[in-house]
C-alpha positions in Angstrom: -52.8 -69.9 41.0 -51.7 -69.6 37.5 -52.8 -73.5 36.9 -56.6 -72.7 38.1 -56.8 -70.7 35.6 -59.0 -72.1 32.9 -60.7 -74.6 35.6 -64.1 -74.3 36.7 -64.3 -72.1 39.7 -65.8 -75.2 41.8 -62.0 -76.5 41.3 -60.6 -74.0 43.9 -59.3 -76.2 47.2 -59.9 -73.5 49.9 -57.2 -75.1 52.0 -54.4 -73.1 50.0 -56.1 -70.0 49.4 -55.8 -66.8 52.1 -58.3 -66.5 54.5 -60.3 -63.8 52.6 -61.4 -64.0 49.0 -63.8 -62.7 47.0 -65.2 -64.5 43.4 -65.8 -61.8 41.0 -68.4 -63.1 38.5 -70.1 -60.8 35.6 -72.2 -58.0 37.0 -70.7 -58.8 40.7 -71.0 -55.3 42.8 -67.9 -54.4 44.0 -66.4 -52.2 46.8 -63.5 -50.2 46.5 -61.8 -50.5 49.7 -58.5 -51.8 49.2 -57.2 -54.9 50.9 -53.5 -56.3 50.4 -54.5 -59.8 51.9 -57.6 -60.2 50.0 -57.5 -62.4 47.1 -60.1 -61.7 44.1 -60.8 -64.7 42.0 -62.1 -63.4 38.5 -64.7 -65.6 37.0 -66.8 -65.7 33.8 -70.3 -66.4 32.9 -69.8 -69.9 32.7 -67.9 -70.1 36.3 -64.4 -71.0 34.5 -61.3 -69.1 36.4 -59.8 -66.1 34.0 -57.4 -64.6 36.4 -56.4 -63.7 40.1 -55.3 -60.5 41.4 -54.9 -58.8 45.1 -56.9 -56.4 46.8 
């Protein structure tokens, strides 16, 4: 996943991602529920991937 950091969010190839992902842009409201199988993709205001975390 580290290879995608710094890339535009459009570069994500969903065939390599888990079935449950959540794109988190600045200001995106998120729920407090924890789902260990969900991949969160952090994206900055310019649409660049800044990181990943589970939950």
